[in-house]
GUVEXVEX-705442 format. One record per atom (N, C-alpha, C): x, y, z; atom name. Coordinates in steps of 0.02 Angstrom, whole numbers, plus 50000, padded with zeros to 5 digits. Layout:
# residues N
xx:X; yy:Y; zz:Z; atom:CA;
...
This chain:
# residues 145
xx:50653; yy:47010; zz:48093; atom:N;
xx:50671; yy:47067; zz:48135; atom:CA;
xx:50746; yy:47071; zz:48139; atom:C;
xx:50770; yy:47131; zz:48146; atom:N;
xx:50841; yy:47144; zz:48154; atom:CA;
xx:50853; yy:47172; zz:48224; atom:C;
xx:50911; yy:47154; zz:48251; atom:N;
xx:50929; yy:47181; zz:48316; atom:CA;
xx:51005; yy:47190; zz:48320; atom:C;
xx:51024; yy:47243; zz:48352; atom:N;
xx:51094; yy:47254; zz:48370; atom:CA;
xx:51096; yy:47249; zz:48446; atom:C;
xx:51131; yy:47198; zz:48470; atom:N;
xx:51133; yy:47182; zz:48541; atom:CA;
xx:51201; yy:47202; zz:48569; atom:C;
xx:51199; yy:47242; zz:48622; atom:N;
xx:51261; yy:47265; zz:48653; atom:CA;
xx:51261; yy:47244; zz:48727; atom:C;
xx:51315; yy:47210; zz:48747; atom:N;
xx:51323; yy:47194; zz:48818; atom:CA;
xx:51344; yy:47258; zz:48853; atom:C;
xx:51308; yy:47276; zz:48905; atom:N;
xx:51321; yy:47340; zz:48939; atom:CA;
xx:51328; yy:47330; zz:49014; atom:C;
xx:51365; yy:47376; zz:49045; atom:N;
xx:51366; yy:47378; zz:49118; atom:CA;
xx:51311; yy:47426; zz:49142; atom:C;
xx:51289; yy:47470; zz:49097; atom:N;
xx:51232; yy:47514; zz:49111; atom:CA;
xx:51210; yy:47546; zz:49046; atom:C;
xx:51145; yy:47564; zz:49043; atom:N;
xx:51118; yy:47598; zz:48984; atom:CA;
xx:51055; yy:47635; zz:49005; atom:C;
xx:51042; yy:47689; zz:48969; atom:N;
xx:50982; yy:47730; zz:48983; atom:CA;
xx:50958; yy:47761; zz:48918; atom:C;
xx:50894; yy:47776; zz:48917; atom:N;
xx:50864; yy:47812; zz:48860; atom:CA;
xx:50825; yy:47871; zz:48888; atom:C;
xx:50834; yy:47929; zz:48855; atom:N;
xx:50801; yy:47990; zz:48875; atom:CA;
xx:50758; yy:48017; zz:48818; atom:C;
xx:50702; yy:48046; zz:48837; atom:N;
xx:50659; yy:48082; zz:48790; atom:CA;
xx:50647; yy:48151; zz:48820; atom:C;
xx:50663; yy:48203; zz:48783; atom:N;
xx:50656; yy:48272; zz:48808; atom:CA;
xx:50693; yy:48282; zz:48874; atom:C;
xx:50751; yy:48249; zz:48882; atom:N;
xx:50792; yy:48257; zz:48941; atom:CA;
xx:50773; yy:48213; zz:49000; atom:C;
xx:50715; yy:48180; zz:48996; atom:N;
xx:50692; yy:48137; zz:49051; atom:CA;
xx:50710; yy:48065; zz:49038; atom:C;
xx:50738; yy:48032; zz:49088; atom:N;
xx:50753; yy:47961; zz:49082; atom:CA;
xx:50687; yy:47922; zz:49082; atom:C;
xx:50676; yy:47883; zz:49029; atom:N;
xx:50614; yy:47843; zz:49025; atom:CA;
xx:50628; yy:47769; zz:49032; atom:C;
xx:50691; yy:47750; zz:49027; atom:N;
xx:50710; yy:47680; zz:49035; atom:CA;
xx:50783; yy:47675; zz:49051; atom:C;
xx:50801; yy:47633; zz:49099; atom:N;
xx:50872; yy:47623; zz:49115; atom:CA;
xx:50882; yy:47555; zz:49147; atom:C;
xx:50943; yy:47529; zz:49137; atom:N;
xx:50961; yy:47464; zz:49165; atom:CA;
xx:51033; yy:47468; zz:49191; atom:C;
xx:51050; yy:47420; zz:49232; atom:N;
xx:51120; yy:47409; zz:49252; atom:CA;
xx:51148; yy:47358; zz:49203; atom:C;
xx:51182; yy:47308; zz:49230; atom:N;
xx:51213; yy:47256; zz:49188; atom:CA;
xx:51160; yy:47219; zz:49148; atom:C;
xx:51174; yy:47209; zz:49084; atom:N;
xx:51128; yy:47173; zz:49041; atom:CA;
xx:51140; yy:47187; zz:48968; atom:C;
xx:51085; yy:47195; zz:48931; atom:N;
xx:51089; yy:47205; zz:48859; atom:CA;
xx:51050; yy:47267; zz:48838; atom:C;
xx:51081; yy:47307; zz:48796; atom:N;
xx:51046; yy:47359; zz:48759; atom:CA;
xx:51029; yy:47327; zz:48692; atom:C;
xx:50964; yy:47325; zz:48676; atom:N;
xx:50942; yy:47293; zz:48614; atom:CA;
xx:50909; yy:47345; zz:48570; atom:C;
xx:50942; yy:47363; zz:48515; atom:N;
xx:50912; yy:47406; zz:48465; atom:CA;
xx:50876; yy:47360; zz:48417; atom:C;
xx:50812; yy:47371; zz:48405; atom:N;
xx:50772; yy:47323; zz:48367; atom:CA;
xx:50732; yy:47358; zz:48312; atom:C;
xx:50726; yy:47323; zz:48254; atom:N;
xx:50690; yy:47350; zz:48197; atom:CA;
xx:50648; yy:47294; zz:48166; atom:C;
xx:50584; yy:47307; zz:48158; atom:N;
xx:50541; yy:47261; zz:48121; atom:CA;
xx:50547; yy:47277; zz:48047; atom:C;
xx:50554; yy:47225; zz:48008; atom:N;
xx:50561; yy:47232; zz:47935; atom:CA;
xx:50495; yy:47213; zz:47902; atom:C;
xx:50485; yy:47237; zz:47840; atom:N;
xx:50425; yy:47219; zz:47803; atom:CA;
xx:50420; yy:47143; zz:47799; atom:C;
xx:50361; yy:47117; zz:47812; atom:N;
xx:50350; yy:47046; zz:47810; atom:CA;
xx:50361; yy:47010; zz:47875; atom:C;
xx:50390; yy:47044; zz:47925; atom:N;
xx:50400; yy:47013; zz:47990; atom:CA;
xx:50333; yy:47001; zz:48024; atom:C;
xx:50331; yy:46949; zz:48065; atom:N;
xx:50271; yy:46934; zz:48103; atom:CA;
xx:50290; yy:46912; zz:48173; atom:C;
xx:50241; yy:46888; zz:48211; atom:N;
xx:50254; yy:46868; zz:48280; atom:CA;
xx:50307; yy:46814; zz:48285; atom:C;
xx:50309; yy:46769; zz:48237; atom:N;
xx:50358; yy:46714; zz:48238; atom:CA;
xx:50429; yy:46741; zz:48236; atom:C;
xx:50441; yy:46794; zz:48198; atom:N;
xx:50508; yy:46824; zz:48196; atom:CA;
xx:50527; yy:46852; zz:48264; atom:C;
xx:50480; yy:46887; zz:48295; atom:N;
xx:50492; yy:46915; zz:48362; atom:CA;
xx:50502; yy:46860; zz:48414; atom:C;
xx:50463; yy:46806; zz:48408; atom:N;
xx:50471; yy:46750; zz:48454; atom:CA;
xx:50541; yy:46720; zz:48451; atom:C;
xx:50564; yy:46708; zz:48389; atom:N;
xx:50631; yy:46678; zz:48380; atom:CA;
xx:50686; yy:46724; zz:48406; atom:C;
xx:50679; yy:46789; zz:48391; atom:N;
xx:50730; yy:46837; zz:48413; atom:CA;
xx:50732; yy:46841; zz:48489; atom:C;
xx:50674; yy:46845; zz:48521; atom:N;
xx:50672; yy:46849; zz:48594; atom:CA;
xx:50700; yy:46786; zz:48626; atom:C;
xx:50683; yy:46728; zz:48599; atom:N;
xx:50708; yy:46665; zz:48627; atom:CA;
xx:50783; yy:46661; zz:48621; atom:C;
xx:50810; yy:46680; zz:48563; atom:N;
xx:50882; yy:46676; zz:48551; atom:CA;
xx:50919; yy:46725; zz:48598; atom:C;
xx:50895; yy:46786; zz:48602; atom:N;
xx:50929; yy:46836; zz:48644; atom:CA;
xx:50927; yy:46816; zz:48717; atom:C;
xx:50871; yy:46788; zz:48740; atom:N;
xx:50866; yy:46770; zz:48811; atom:CA;
xx:50916; yy:46715; zz:48830; atom:C;
xx:50938; yy:46675; zz:48781; atom:N;
xx:50984; yy:46620; zz:48795; atom:CA;
xx:51055; yy:46633; zz:48769; atom:C;
xx:51066; yy:46691; zz:48739; atom:N;
xx:51130; yy:46707; zz:48709; atom:CA;
xx:51184; yy:46710; zz:48763; atom:C;
xx:51234; yy:46668; zz:48757; atom:N;
xx:51286; yy:46662; zz:48808; atom:CA;
xx:51345; yy:46708; zz:48791; atom:C;
xx:51339; yy:46770; zz:48813; atom:N;
xx:51391; yy:46820; zz:48799; atom:CA;
xx:51417; yy:46855; zz:48862; atom:C;
xx:51398; yy:46828; zz:48920; atom:N;
xx:51423; yy:46855; zz:48983; atom:CA;
xx:51475; yy:46807; zz:49011; atom:C;
xx:51525; yy:46836; zz:49044; atom:N;
xx:51581; yy:46796; zz:49069; atom:CA;
xx:51561; yy:46751; zz:49127; atom:C;
xx:51588; yy:46690; zz:49126; atom:N;
xx:51581; yy:46645; zz:49184; atom:CA;
xx:51640; yy:46656; zz:49230; atom:C;
xx:51647; yy:46615; zz:49281; atom:N;
xx:51701; yy:46623; zz:49330; atom:CA;
xx:51770; yy:46615; zz:49300; atom:C;
xx:51774; yy:46580; zz:49244; atom:N;
xx:51838; yy:46570; zz:49209; atom:CA;
xx:51852; yy:46625; zz:49158; atom:C;
xx:51807; yy:46674; zz:49153; atom:N;
xx:51817; yy:46730; zz:49106; atom:CA;
xx:51794; yy:46715; zz:49035; atom:C;
xx:51762; yy:46658; zz:49025; atom:N;
xx:51738; yy:46639; zz:48958; atom:CA;
xx:51666; yy:46664; zz:48949; atom:C;
xx:51648; yy:46683; zz:48887; atom:N;
xx:51579; yy:46702; zz:48873; atom:CA;
xx:51537; yy:46638; zz:48872; atom:C;
xx:51505; yy:46626; zz:48929; atom:N;
xx:51470; yy:46562; zz:48937; atom:CA;
xx:51405; yy:46570; zz:48976; atom:C;
xx:51386; yy:46631; zz:48992; atom:N;
xx:51326; yy:46642; zz:49032; atom:CA;
xx:51276; yy:46686; zz:48994; atom:C;
xx:51212; yy:46674; zz:49005; atom:N;
xx:51159; yy:46711; zz:48971; atom:CA;
xx:51135; yy:46768; zz:49016; atom:C;
xx:51092; yy:46809; zz:48988; atom:N;
xx:51060; yy:46863; zz:49025; atom:CA;
xx:51023; yy:46834; zz:49086; atom:C;
xx:50989; yy:46779; zz:49076; atom:N;
xx:50954; yy:46746; zz:49131; atom:CA;
xx:51003; yy:46723; zz:49185; atom:C;
xx:51060; yy:46694; zz:49163; atom:N;
xx:51109; yy:46669; zz:49211; atom:CA;
xx:51136; yy:46723; zz:49257; atom:C;
xx:51144; yy:46783; zz:49230; atom:N;
xx:51173; yy:46837; zz:49271; atom:CA;
xx:51120; yy:46879; zz:49306; atom:C;
xx:51057; yy:46866; zz:49292; atom:N;
xx:51003; yy:46906; zz:49321; atom:CA;
xx:51003; yy:46977; zz:49294; atom:C;
xx:51024; yy:46985; zz:49232; atom:N;
xx:51028; yy:47051; zz:49201; atom:CA;
xx:50962; yy:47073; zz:49171; atom:C;
xx:50960; yy:47134; zz:49147; atom:N;
xx:50900; yy:47164; zz:49118; atom:CA;
xx:50914; yy:47182; zz:49045; atom:C;
xx:50861; yy:47199; zz:49010; atom:N;
xx:50866; yy:47221; zz:48941; atom:CA;
xx:50835; yy:47290; zz:48933; atom:C;
xx:50868; yy:47333; zz:48897; atom:N;
xx:50840; yy:47398; zz:48876; atom:CA;
xx:50826; yy:47391; zz:48802; atom:C;
xx:50763; yy:47391; zz:48782; atom:N;
xx:50742; yy:47382; zz:48713; atom:CA;
xx:50723; yy:47449; zz:48683; atom:C;
xx:50756; yy:47467; zz:48628; atom:N;
xx:50746; yy:47531; zz:48596; atom:CA;
xx:50729; yy:47519; zz:48522; atom:C;
xx:50674; yy:47548; zz:48499; atom:N;
xx:50656; yy:47541; zz:48429; atom:CA;
xx:50706; yy:47582; zz:48387; atom:C;
xx:50726; yy:47553; zz:48330; atom:N;
xx:50779; yy:47583; zz:48290; atom:CA;
xx:50768; yy:47567; zz:48216; atom:C;
xx:50723; yy:47605; zz:48183; atom:N;
xx:50706; yy:47589; zz:48114; atom:CA;
xx:50765; yy:47598; zz:48067; atom:C;
xx:50816; yy:47635; zz:48088; atom:N;
xx:50874; yy:47645; zz:48044; atom:CA;
xx:50915; yy:47581; zz:48035; atom:C;
xx:50900; yy:47528; zz:48073; atom:N;
xx:50934; yy:47464; zz:48061; atom:CA;
xx:50912; yy:47435; zz:47993; atom:C;
xx:50860; yy:47463; zz:47964; atom:N;
xx:50836; yy:47441; zz:47898; atom:CA;
xx:50871; yy:47479; zz:47842; atom:C;
xx:50921; yy:47519; zz:47858; atom:N;
xx:50953; yy:47562; zz:47807; atom:CA;
xx:50981; yy:47522; zz:47748; atom:C;
xx:50965; yy:47546; zz:47689; atom:N;
xx:50993; yy:47519; zz:47627; atom:CA;
xx:51042; yy:47572; zz:47602; atom:C;
xx:51106; yy:47555; zz:47603; atom:N;
xx:51158; yy:47603; zz:47582; atom:CA;
xx:51189; yy:47583; zz:47516; atom:C;
xx:51155; yy:47540; zz:47478; atom:N;
xx:51184; yy:47513; zz:47417; atom:CA;
xx:51187; yy:47564; zz:47360; atom:C;
xx:51146; yy:47615; zz:47363; atom:N;
xx:51146; yy:47665; zz:47309; atom:CA;
xx:51150; yy:47735; zz:47338; atom:C;
xx:51191; yy:47776; zz:47308; atom:N;
xx:51196; yy:47846; zz:47329; atom:CA;
xx:51224; yy:47854; zz:47398; atom:C;
xx:51213; yy:47915; zz:47424; atom:N;
xx:51241; yy:47932; zz:47490; atom:CA;
xx:51187; yy:47940; zz:47543; atom:C;
xx:51125; yy:47936; zz:47523; atom:N;
xx:51071; yy:47942; zz:47572; atom:CA;
xx:51039; yy:47874; zz:47582; atom:C;
xx:51039; yy:47847; zz:47643; atom:N;
xx:51010; yy:47781; zz:47655; atom:CA;
xx:50935; yy:47781; zz:47641; atom:C;
xx:50911; yy:47724; zz:47618; atom:N;
xx:50839; yy:47714; zz:47609; atom:CA;
xx:50814; yy:47667; zz:47664; atom:C;
xx:50752; yy:47677; zz:47683; atom:N;
xx:50724; yy:47638; zz:47739; atom:CA;
xx:50659; yy:47603; zz:47719; atom:C;
xx:50649; yy:47593; zz:47654; atom:N;
xx:50586; yy:47564; zz:47630; atom:CA;
xx:50576; yy:47491; zz:47651; atom:C;
xx:50629; yy:47457; zz:47672; atom:N;
xx:50622; yy:47388; zz:47693; atom:CA;
xx:50599; yy:47381; zz:47766; atom:C;
xx:50596; yy:47437; zz:47802; atom:N;
xx:50570; yy:47435; zz:47871; atom:CA;
xx:50494; yy:47424; zz:47869; atom:C;
xx:50468; yy:47392; zz:47920; atom:N;
xx:50396; yy:47383; zz:47925; atom:CA;
xx:50361; yy:47451; zz:47930; atom:C;
xx:50300; yy:47457; zz:47906; atom:N;
xx:50262; yy:47519; zz:47916; atom:CA;
xx:50258; yy:47534; zz:47991; atom:C;
xx:50253; yy:47598; zz:48010; atom:N;
xx:50254; yy:47616; zz:48081; atom:CA;
xx:50206; yy:47577; zz:48126; atom:C;
xx:50144; yy:47567; zz:48105; atom:N;
xx:50096; yy:47532; zz:48147; atom:CA;
xx:50119; yy:47460; zz:48160; atom:C;
xx:50143; yy:47426; zz:48107; atom:N;
xx:50168; yy:47358; zz:48115; atom:CA;
xx:50232; yy:47357; zz:48157; atom:C;
xx:50275; yy:47405; zz:48144; atom:N;
xx:50338; yy:47409; zz:48182; atom:CA;
xx:50326; yy:47419; zz:48256; atom:C;
xx:50280; yy:47463; zz:48273; atom:N;
xx:50265; yy:47474; zz:48344; atom:CA;
xx:50235; yy:47413; zz:48377; atom:C;
xx:50189; yy:47380; zz:48342; atom:N;
xx:50158; yy:47320; zz:48371; atom:CA;
xx:50210; yy:47266; zz:48383; atom:C;
xx:50255; yy:47255; zz:48334; atom:N;
xx:50306; yy:47203; zz:48341; atom:CA;
xx:50358; yy:47223; zz:48394; atom:C;
xx:50373; yy:47286; zz:48400; atom:N;
xx:50419; yy:47311; zz:48452; atom:CA;
xx:50391; yy:47294; zz:48521; atom:C;
xx:50328; yy:47310; zz:48531; atom:N;
xx:50295; yy:47295; zz:48596; atom:CA;
xx:50290; yy:47220; zz:48607; atom:C;
xx:50273; yy:47183; zz:48554; atom:N;
xx:50267; yy:47110; zz:48560; atom:CA;
xx:50334; yy:47079; zz:48577; atom:C;
xx:50387; yy:47101; zz:48544; atom:N;
xx:50455; yy:47076; zz:48558; atom:CA;
xx:50473; yy:47089; zz:48631; atom:C;
xx:50460; yy:47149; zz:48655; atom:N;
xx:50475; yy:47166; zz:48726; atom:CA;
xx:50436; yy:47121; zz:48773; atom:C;
xx:50373; yy:47109; zz:48757; atom:N;
xx:50332; yy:47064; zz:48798; atom:CA;
xx:50358; yy:46993; zz:48797; atom:C;
xx:50383; yy:46971; zz:48739; atom:N;
xx:50410; yy:46903; zz:48734; atom:CA;
xx:50473; yy:46896; zz:48777; atom:C;
xx:50515; yy:46947; zz:48779; atom:N;
xx:50573; yy:46945; zz:48824; atom:CA;
xx:50550; yy:46939; zz:48896; atom:C;
xx:50500; yy:46978; zz:48915; atom:N;
xx:50473; yy:46973; zz:48983; atom:CA;
xx:50448; yy:46902; zz:48997; atom:C;
xx:50419; yy:46870; zz:48946; atom:N;
xx:50395; yy:46802; zz:48953; atom:CA;
xx:50451; yy:46752; zz:48965; atom:C;
xx:50512; yy:46772; zz:48950; atom:N;
xx:50571; yy:46730; zz:48964; atom:CA;
xx:50602; yy:46748; zz:49032; atom:C;
xx:50563; yy:46783; zz:49073; atom:N;
xx:50584; yy:46803; zz:49141; atom:CA;
xx:50641; yy:46854; zz:49141; atom:C;
xx:50642; yy:46897; zz:49091; atom:N;
xx:50691; yy:46951; zz:49087; atom:CA;
xx:50658; yy:47017; zz:49105; atom:C;
xx:50690; yy:47056; zz:49147; atom:N;
xx:50667; yy:47123; zz:49162; atom:CA;
xx:50681; yy:47167; zz:49103; atom:C;
xx:50629; yy:47203; zz:49079; atom:N;
xx:50636; yy:47243; zz:49018; atom:CA;
xx:50618; yy:47315; zz:49032; atom:C;
xx:50662; yy:47360; zz:49012; atom:N;
xx:50648; yy:47432; zz:49009; atom:CA;
xx:50644; yy:47449; zz:48935; atom:C;
xx:50608; yy:47503; zz:48918; atom:N;
xx:50599; yy:47519; zz:48848; atom:CA;
xx:50610; yy:47593; zz:48834; atom:C;
xx:50624; yy:47606; zz:48770; atom:N;
xx:50622; yy:47673; zz:48744; atom:CA;
xx:50550; yy:47689; zz:48726; atom:C;
xx:50540; yy:47742; zz:48687; atom:N;
xx:50473; yy:47762; zz:48665; atom:CA;
xx:50471; yy:47759; zz:48589; atom:C;
xx:50431; yy:47714; zz:48562; atom:N;
xx:50428; yy:47704; zz:48490; atom:CA;
xx:50415; yy:47770; zz:48454; atom:C;
xx:50455; yy:47783; zz:48403; atom:N;
xx:50445; yy:47842; zz:48361; atom:CA;
xx:50470; yy:47907; zz:48390; atom:C;
xx:50494; yy:47906; zz:48451; atom:N;
xx:50517; yy:47968; zz:48483; atom:CA;
xx:50590; yy:47983; zz:48463; atom:C;
xx:50609; yy:48045; zz:48471; atom:N;
xx:50678; yy:48065; zz:48463; atom:CA;
xx:50711; yy:48051; zz:48531; atom:C;
xx:50753; yy:47999; zz:48532; atom:N;
xx:50781; yy:47975; zz:48595; atom:CA;
xx:50856; yy:47987; zz:48599; atom:C;
xx:50881; yy:47996; zz:48658; atom:N;
xx:50953; yy:47999; zz:48672; atom:CA;
xx:50970; yy:47937; zz:48712; atom:C;
xx:51012; yy:47894; zz:48684; atom:N;
xx:51030; yy:47831; zz:48716; atom:CA;
xx:51102; yy:47836; zz:48740; atom:C;
xx:51113; yy:47819; zz:48802; atom:N;
xx:51181; yy:47817; zz:48829; atom:CA;
xx:51195; yy:47747; zz:48855; atom:C;
xx:51258; yy:47726; zz:48849; atom:N;
xx:51275; yy:47659; zz:48870; atom:CA;
xx:51349; yy:47655; zz:48886; atom:C;
xx:51366; yy:47607; zz:48927; atom:N;
xx:51435; yy:47587; zz:48936; atom:CA;
xx:51439; yy:47516; zz:48910; atom:C;
xx:51468; yy:47509; zz:48850; atom:N;
xx:51474; yy:47443; zz:48818; atom:CA;
xx:51526; yy:47404; zz:48855; atom:C;
xx:51508; yy:47344; zz:48877; atom:N;
xx:51551; yy:47302; zz:48917; atom:CA;
xx:51588; yy:47253; zz:48871; atom:C;
xx:51651; yy:47263; zz:48863; atom:N;
xx:51692; yy:47217; zz:48822; atom:CA;
xx:51739; yy:47254; zz:48774; atom:C;
xx:51716; yy:47286; zz:48723; atom:N;
xx:51646; yy:47290; zz:48701; atom:CA;
xx:51623; yy:47226; zz:48668; atom:C;
xx:51560; yy:47211; zz:48678; atom:N;
xx:51528; yy:47155; zz:48645; atom:CA;
xx:51466; yy:47182; zz:48609; atom:C;
xx:51466; yy:47177; zz:48543; atom:N;
xx:51410; yy:47200; zz:48502; atom:CA;
xx:51396; yy:47147; zz:48450; atom:C;
xx:51332; yy:47126; zz:48446; atom:N;
xx:51314; yy:47071; zz:48402; atom:CA;
xx:51253; yy:47090; zz:48359; atom:C;
xx:51259; yy:47077; zz:48293; atom:N;
xx:51205; yy:47088; zz:48246; atom:CA;
xx:51165; yy:47024; zz:48240; atom:C;
xx:51098; yy:47030; zz:48243; atom:N;
xx:51055; yy:46971; zz:48237; atom:CA;
xx:50998; yy:46986; zz:48190; atom:C;
xx:50975; yy:46934; zz:48155; atom:N;
xx:50918; yy:46943; zz:48110; atom:CA;
xx:50880; yy:46878; zz:48105; atom:C;
xx:50813; yy:46883; zz:48112; atom:N;
xx:50768; yy:46826; zz:48106; atom:CA;
xx:50710; yy:46845; zz:48062; atom:C;
């Protein structure tokens, strides 16, 4: 699975103008299941993100996790993270998991985060979404398992 993790002071996702998920301080996680991914990939990604020390401690060092700060996660499905731009000018997405597998792994990943005692808000799989955020830092990290 691939994820683009952004430390945020706030984030929200809208579908047809309605807010369907929002958080305050925490992480916006754009996630994509790739062909061949399974539950183990989602397990590893959720475990790593839940412990990722990218929040400032009292000394201003990135030394605290999402759990340490009591933050939340906004998880948004993002199949375009599978983009292959190696040929031509139009990205290909054939390495993304098929939609049914992608949706199942997206939901499973979100549930795994919840299992790590993280409050999770979500986007809507397959929907045309508008995501807004205030990136804190900015801190943006690419992850793949």
